[in-house]
C-alpha positions in Angstrom: 19.5 -31.7 54.4 22.8 -33.5 54.8 25.2 -32.7 52.0 28.1 -35.0 50.9 30.8 -32.5 49.9 32.6 -35.2 48.0 29.9 -34.6 45.4 31.6 -31.3 44.6 34.8 -33.0 43.8 33.0 -35.4 41.5 31.0 -32.6 39.9 34.1 -30.6 39.2 35.7 -33.6 37.5 32.6 -34.3 35.5 32.2 -30.7 34.3 35.9 -30.4 33.3 36.1 -33.8 31.6 32.6 -33.9 30.1 32.8 -37.7 30.4 31.9 -40.2 33.1 34.7 -42.5 32.1 37.4 -39.7 32.1 36.1 -38.2 35.3 36.3 -41.7 36.9 39.9 -42.1 35.7 40.9 -38.7 37.0 39.5 -39.5 40.5 40.8 -43.1 40.4 37.3 -44.7 40.8 35.4 -47.1 38.6 33.1 -45.8 35.8 30.1 -47.5 37.4 30.9 -45.7 40.7 31.2 -42.4 38.9 27.9 -43.0 37.1 26.2 -43.6 40.4 27.7 -40.5 41.8 26.4 -38.5 38.8 22.9 -39.9 39.7 23.3 -38.6 43.3 24.4 -35.2 41.9 21.3 -35.1 39.6 19.0 -35.8 42.6 20.8 -33.2 44.8 20.6 -30.4 42.1 17.4 -31.4 40.4 19.2 -31.1 37.1 20.6 -33.6 34.6 24.0 -31.8 34.6 25.3 -33.9 31.7 23.1 -35.3 28.9 24.2 -37.7 26.2 24.5 -36.3 22.7 25.5 -39.1 20.4 28.8 -40.5 21.8 29.5 -37.5 23.9 28.0 -35.8 26.9 26.9 -32.2 26.9 26.6 -30.0 30.0 23.2 -28.4 30.7 22.8 -24.7 31.1 22.7 -25.2 34.9 25.9 -27.1 34.7 27.6 -24.4 32.7 26.4 -21.8 35.2 27.8 -23.8 38.1 31.1 -24.7 36.6 33.3 -21.8 37.8 31.7 -21.8 41.2 32.2 -25.5 41.8 35.8 -25.4 40.7 36.5 -22.5 43.0 34.9 -24.3 45.9 37.0 -27.4 45.3 40.2 -25.3 45.0 39.4 -23.6 48.3 38.6 -26.9 50.1 41.9 -28.4 48.8 43.8 -25.3 50.1 42.2 -25.5 53.5 42.7 -29.2 53.9 46.1 -29.5 52.5 49.0 -29.1 55.0 51.6 -28.7 52.3 52.4 -25.0 51.6 56.1 -25.5 50.7 58.1 -28.2 48.9 61.5 -29.5 49.8 63.2 -29.1 46.5 66.2 -31.2 47.6 63.9 -34.2 48.1 61.5 -33.6 45.2 61.3 -36.4 42.7 59.0 -35.6 39.9 58.9 -35.6 36.1 57.4 -32.5 34.5 56.1 -32.6 30.9 56.6 -29.5 28.8 55.3 -29.0 25.3 57.3 -26.2 23.8 57.9 -24.9 20.3 61.2 -26.3 19.2 62.9 -22.9 19.0 61.7 -22.0 22.5 63.0 -25.4 23.8 66.4 -24.8 22.1 66.7 -21.2 23.5 65.2 -21.6 27.0 65.5 -25.3 27.6 69.2 -25.5 28.5 69.1 -22.6 31.1 65.9 -24.0 32.5 67.4 -27.4 33.0 70.5 -25.9 34.6 68.4 -23.9 37.1 66.2 -26.9 37.9 69.1 -29.2 38.5 70.8 -26.7 40.8 67.8 -26.6 43.1 66.0 -30.0 42.6 68.4 -32.7 41.3 65.6 -35.3 41.5 63.4 -33.5 39.0 63.3 -34.6 35.4 62.0 -32.7 32.4 60.3 -34.2 29.4 60.2 -31.8 26.4 57.6 -32.8 23.8 57.5 -31.5 20.2 54.4 -29.7 18.8 53.4 -32.6 16.7 50.9 -32.2 13.9 48.7 -34.8 15.5 49.1 -34.8 19.3 47.3 -36.8 21.9 48.8 -34.8 24.8 46.3 -32.1 25.9 46.9 -29.6 28.7 43.2 -29.7 29.5 43.6 -33.2 30.7 46.5 -32.4 32.9 49.1 -34.5 31.1 51.0 -31.4 30.1 52.6 -29.4 32.9 53.6 -26.3 30.9 53.0 -25.4 27.3 55.0 -22.6 25.5 53.8 -21.4 22.2 52.9 -18.3 20.2 49.2 -19.2 20.3 46.8 -18.0 23.0 45.0 -20.8 24.7 41.2 -20.9 23.9 40.0 -23.0 26.9 38.8 -21.1 30.0 40.5 -23.6 32.4 43.9 -22.9 30.9 46.0 -20.2 32.7 48.5 -18.3 30.6 51.0 -15.5 30.7 52.9 -13.6 28.0 56.6 -13.9 28.6 57.6 -11.4 25.8 57.4 -10.8 22.1 59.6 -11.7 19.2 59.8 -10.6 15.6 60.5 -12.4 12.3 63.9 -11.9 10.6 65.4 -13.4 7.5 68.1 -16.1 8.1 70.6 -17.1 5.4 74.1 -18.4 5.0 76.9 -15.8 4.9 77.6 -16.4 1.2 74.0 -15.9 0.1 73.6 -13.2 -2.6 71.1 -11.3 -0.5 73.7 -10.8 2.2 75.5 -8.1 0.2 74.2 -4.6 -0.3 70.7 -3.2 0.3 67.8 -5.7 0.4 64.6 -4.8 -1.5 61.3 -6.6 -1.1 61.5 -7.5 -4.8 64.9 -9.1 -4.3 63.5 -11.0 -1.3 60.5 -12.3 -3.2 62.7 -13.4 -6.1 64.9 -15.6 -3.9 64.2 -19.3 -3.1 62.6 -19.9 0.2 61.9 -22.5 2.9 58.9 -22.5 5.2 58.7 -23.9 8.8 55.5 -26.0 9.1 54.8 -29.0 11.3 52.3 -30.0 8.6 54.6 -29.4 5.6 52.8 -26.4 4.3 54.5 -24.4 1.5 52.7 -21.2 2.4 52.6 -19.1 5.5 51.5 -15.6 6.6 54.6 -14.1 4.9 53.0 -15.0 1.6 49.8 -13.2 2.5 51.8 -10.1 3.3 53.7 -10.3 0.0 50.5 -10.9 -1.9 49.1 -7.6 -0.4 52.1 -5.9 -2.0 51.4 -7.6 -5.4 54.3 -10.0 -5.0 54.8 -13.8 -4.7 57.8 -15.9 -3.6 59.1 -19.3 -4.7 59.0 -21.8 -1.8 61.0 -24.9 -2.7 60.9 -26.9 0.6 59.0 -27.0 3.9 60.7 -28.2 7.1 58.9 -29.3 10.4 61.1 -27.3 12.8 63.2 -24.2 13.0 66.3 -26.3 13.6 65.7 -28.4 10.5 65.0 -25.3 8.3 68.2 -23.6 9.4 70.2 -26.7 8.5 68.8 -26.5 5.0 69.7 -22.8 4.9 73.2 -23.6 6.1 73.8 -25.7 3.0 71.7 -24.0 0.3 71.0 -20.5 -1.0 67.6 -20.5 0.7 66.0 -17.8 2.9 63.8 -18.6 5.9 61.8 -16.2 8.2 62.4 -17.2 11.9 61.8 -15.5 15.2 64.8 -13.4 15.9 65.4 -13.6 19.7 64.6 -17.3 20.3 66.6 -18.3 17.2 69.8 -16.6 18.3 71.4 -19.8 19.8 70.9 -21.8 16.5 71.9 -18.9 14.3 75.1 -18.4 16.2 75.9 -22.1 16.4 75.4 -22.6 12.6 77.2 -19.3 11.7 74.1 -17.9 9.9 73.3 -14.3 9.2 70.0 -12.5 10.1 68.6 -9.5 8.3 65.4 -7.5 9.0 62.5 -7.9 6.7 62.7 -5.5 3.8 60.4 -2.6 3.8 57.5 -2.2 3.2 57.1 -5.9 4.2 56.0 -6.0 7.8 54.8 -8.8 10.1 53.1 -8.5 13.5 55.1 -9.2 16.7 55.0 -12.8 17.9 53.7 -13.2 21.5 55.3 -16.0 23.6 52.8 -17.6 25.9 53.4 -20.0 28.7 50.2 -22.0 29.7 49.1 -24.5 32.3 45.9 -26.1 33.6 44.3 -24.3 36.5 44.4 -27.5 38.5 48.1 -26.8 39.1 47.5 -23.3 40.6 48.0 -24.5 44.2 50.6 -27.1 43.5 53.8 -25.9 45.3 56.2 -27.9 43.0 54.4 -26.7 39.9 54.5 -23.1 41.2 58.2 -23.4 41.6 58.6 -24.8 38.1 56.6 -22.0 36.6 58.9 -19.5 38.3 62.0 -21.2 36.8 60.3 -21.3 33.3 59.4 -17.7 33.5 63.0 -16.6 34.1 64.3 -18.8 31.3 61.7 -17.8 28.8 61.8 -14.1 29.5 65.5 -14.0 29.2 65.3 -15.8 25.8 62.6 -13.4 24.6 64.4 -10.2 25.7 67.2 -8.5 23.7 68.8 -7.2 26.9 68.2 -10.2 29.1 65.6 -8.2 31.1 63.3 -10.6 33.0 60.5 -8.2 34.0 58.5 -8.1 30.8 56.0 -11.0 31.4 52.4 -10.0 32.1 49.7 -12.2 33.6 47.0 -12.9 31.0 44.5 -14.8 33.2 43.1 -14.0 36.6 44.4 -16.1 39.4 47.6 -17.0 37.5 50.5 -17.8 39.8 
């Protein structure tokens, strides 16, 4: 039996995209051509691979079992057939898209840009906000690097933890809570601002207070850390923000930070950097990940130590 190994590339795209149209766009072929290729794959495997369910297509059990193996085979073939093992950074012209939490972008973005420009002046960076409704999806490959506190849930997304942060209370120097000991009752009685892309007036701090039999009065919600801190600068408001990555904004605005009052405690905040596995063997992307690691780990470390990050997915580069 003669096998067309191009079918593996098409099968990999079909299984990742779950759509004939999207797989065709990814491989730069027409949808009818991809549909015919799916027919050939079905005949070769003796399985339907993808079956239509309403307006979507669902992988069969055989397809799910093959998914990891097919992707690994395609990655190995690309590695074998690709002559490019290094990239000339001085000649590299490429735009990388980064979707980062606004505080992470403020803390680590400037040093990242400085490092990138020093080695690859032809590279441009596009920082996207974490919008409440976002059409950009790392699973589709239109995000090069995502940095957030949430762990990715998709198996095709690689991710590493760059470090951990903790919540502190930010307020203006003249705020009444800045003088003397701070009790949890005093904290709850103050007026508060939350940081929420969706404008929510409640967050996990309220749950922790509720467990202590307390409630707080939230008077405003802001979409980003930077906006919330501007409110705090001009009003007697208190906001809970990540301590380490908020340092540049706190310093620039002349704001004070205090620890959460005992016995109020909140869990540490992990800082994840994530990318689609299709970029694992991309030399330019590998270089960018290294630059981002350095900038993010420095931003997440009280001492500037850059050795804290740990790989959270097998095969991460």
